[in-house]
C-alpha positions in Angstrom: -18.2 53.2 19.1 -18.3 50.7 22.0 -21.5 49.0 20.8 -20.1 48.4 17.3 -16.8 47.2 18.8 -18.5 44.7 21.0 -20.8 43.5 18.1 -17.8 42.9 15.8 -16.0 40.9 18.5 -19.1 38.9 19.3 -19.6 38.1 15.6 -15.9 37.2 15.3 -16.2 34.9 18.3 -19.3 33.3 16.9 -17.6 32.5 13.6 -14.7 30.9 15.5 -17.2 28.8 17.5 -16.9 30.7 20.8 -20.3 32.3 20.7 -23.4 31.1 22.4 -25.4 30.9 19.2 -27.5 34.0 19.7 -28.3 36.2 16.8 -26.5 39.6 16.7 -28.0 42.7 15.1 -25.5 45.5 14.5 -27.0 49.0 14.5 -24.8 51.6 12.7 -25.1 54.7 10.6 -22.4 53.2 8.4 -24.0 51.0 5.7 -20.6 49.3 5.2 -20.3 48.4 8.9 -20.5 44.7 8.2 -21.0 42.6 5.1 -22.2 39.4 6.9 -24.9 39.0 9.4 -27.8 41.4 10.4 -27.3 45.1 10.0 -29.8 47.9 10.6 -28.6 51.2 9.1 -29.8 54.4 7.5 -29.0 55.3 3.9 -30.4 58.3 2.0 -33.0 59.0 4.7 -34.3 55.4 4.9 -33.8 52.7 7.5 -32.5 49.6 5.8 -32.7 46.1 7.3 -29.8 44.1 5.7 -29.4 40.4 6.1 -26.2 39.1 4.6 -26.0 42.3 2.6 -29.5 41.9 1.1 -32.1 44.5 2.1 -35.2 42.9 3.6 -37.1 46.0 4.8 -37.1 49.7 4.2 -38.7 52.4 6.4 -38.8 56.0 5.0 -37.8 58.5 7.6 -38.8 61.6 5.6 -42.3 61.6 7.1 -41.1 61.0 10.7 -41.1 64.7 11.6 -40.2 64.2 15.2 -37.2 62.0 14.4 -35.1 64.4 12.4 -31.3 64.3 12.4 -28.7 61.5 12.3 -28.8 61.0 16.1 -32.6 60.3 15.9 -32.1 58.1 12.9 -29.6 56.1 14.9 -32.1 55.8 17.8 -34.8 54.8 15.3 -32.5 52.0 14.0 -32.1 50.6 17.5 -35.8 50.9 18.2 -36.6 49.1 14.9 -34.2 46.2 15.7 -35.7 45.8 19.2 -39.3 45.9 17.9 -38.5 43.4 15.1 -37.0 41.0 17.8 -40.3 41.4 19.8 -42.3 40.3 16.8 -43.7 43.5 15.4 -44.1 43.8 11.7 -42.4 46.4 9.5 -45.8 48.2 9.0 -46.4 48.3 12.8 -43.0 49.7 13.4 -43.4 52.3 10.7 -46.8 53.4 12.1 -45.4 53.7 15.6 -42.5 55.9 14.4 -44.9 58.1 12.4 -47.1 58.6 15.4 -44.3 59.3 17.9 -44.8 62.8 19.4 -41.2 63.3 20.5 -39.9 64.5 23.9 -40.6 67.9 25.4 -37.8 70.5 24.8 -36.0 68.1 22.5 -36.3 69.4 19.0 -40.0 69.8 19.9 -42.1 71.3 17.0 -44.3 73.8 18.9 -45.9 75.6 16.0 -45.8 77.0 12.5 -46.6 80.5 11.1 -46.7 80.4 7.3 -43.3 79.1 6.3 -41.7 79.5 9.7 -41.4 76.4 11.9 -40.9 77.0 15.6 -38.7 74.4 17.4 -38.1 74.2 21.1 -34.7 72.6 21.8 -34.1 74.1 25.2 -32.8 70.9 26.7 -29.8 71.3 24.4 -27.5 73.0 26.9 -24.1 72.0 25.6 -22.2 72.0 22.3 -22.8 68.3 21.5 -26.6 68.3 21.9 -27.0 71.7 20.2 -25.0 70.6 17.2 -27.5 67.8 16.6 -30.4 70.2 16.2 -28.4 72.8 14.2 -27.4 70.0 11.8 -31.0 69.0 11.2 -32.3 72.4 9.9 -31.4 75.2 7.5 -32.2 78.9 7.5 -32.2 79.0 11.3 -33.2 81.9 13.5 -31.5 80.9 16.7 -32.4 82.0 20.2 -29.5 81.1 22.5 -28.2 82.1 25.9 -28.8 81.5 29.6 -25.8 80.4 31.6 -23.0 79.1 29.4 -21.3 75.8 30.0 -17.5 75.6 29.9 -16.4 76.6 26.4 -19.6 78.4 25.5 -20.5 77.8 21.9 -17.0 77.2 20.7 -17.2 74.1 18.5 -20.4 75.2 16.7 -18.6 77.5 14.2 -19.2 75.0 11.4 -22.9 75.5 11.8 -22.9 79.3 11.7 -23.5 79.4 7.9 -26.8 77.7 8.5 -27.9 80.4 10.9 -29.6 83.4 9.4 -29.5 85.4 12.7 -28.9 84.6 16.4 -30.8 86.3 19.2 -28.8 86.1 22.5 -30.3 86.3 26.0 -29.2 85.8 29.6 -25.8 85.9 31.2 -24.0 84.2 28.3 -25.1 86.8 25.8 -21.9 88.8 25.8 -19.7 85.6 25.6 -21.8 84.2 22.8 -21.6 87.5 20.9 -17.9 87.5 21.1 -17.8 83.9 19.6 -20.2 84.8 16.8 -18.1 87.8 15.9 -19.3 89.2 12.5 -22.1 86.6 12.1 -25.6 88.3 12.2 -26.8 88.5 15.8 -28.1 90.8 18.5 -28.4 90.8 22.2 -32.1 91.0 23.2 -33.9 91.2 26.5 -33.1 93.3 29.5 -30.1 94.0 31.7 -32.3 94.8 34.7 -30.8 93.4 37.9 -33.1 94.0 40.9 -30.4 93.4 43.6 -28.1 96.1 42.2 -30.8 98.6 41.3 -31.4 101.6 43.7 -33.9 104.4 44.1 -31.8 107.2 45.4 -29.6 105.7 48.1 -32.0 102.9 48.9 -32.3 99.5 47.3 -35.2 99.3 45.0 -36.8 96.3 46.8 -36.8 98.2 50.2 -38.1 101.4 48.5 -41.0 99.6 47.1 -41.8 97.9 50.4 -42.2 101.4 52.0 -44.8 102.4 49.5 -47.0 99.3 50.1 -50.1 99.5 52.3 -50.8 97.2 53.9 -47.2 95.9 54.3 -46.7 92.6 52.5 -43.7 90.2 52.2 -42.3 91.2 48.9 -39.1 90.0 47.1 -37.8 90.2 43.5 -37.1 86.8 42.0 -34.6 87.1 39.2 -34.7 84.4 36.5 -31.9 84.0 34.1 -33.2 82.8 30.8 
């Protein structure tokens, strides 16, 4: 990516004598990204701090329950490198990651009933962000829907084997159902549309207004979820 490209060029320039002498830390999920210099990476679920190929510090990510997934591990590597530069110790960084509560609606652990963990990832509104969450879990019961972005859930097919069953809601339910095909799923919720519902020849909203005494200002508000 761009950061790795720039870091490699900066390191190369420094070796040629063109750099300004600053230390460069490369953050990458690839443990073989560089063999010389300072690399912070993740291998086998652990952050490794490598200096000239020698591991100086290790942080176990298995107990960082709000930092699941390779994308969060990459963020954790970057945070580790910055905190190290600011003078924090390995133990201080480890404790900070362990106490991190995560962001609302971003793989947010909202509860557990027996062996079932409930995760709110409602900020994942496109294929790229949704794929990160699906990759982090197994045996998934997936609630999906709302208003589809362009392409819908095309591109998530490789994760379908991880999903035990999908529950589809909102306007996108029919499109998502077509993409899921024979995968276990059902459309749930209601198809009630106040604006297109009538009582006799009269719109439902007006019919209800006539029944109300005293008269009040009344409108249906339709939320697509």
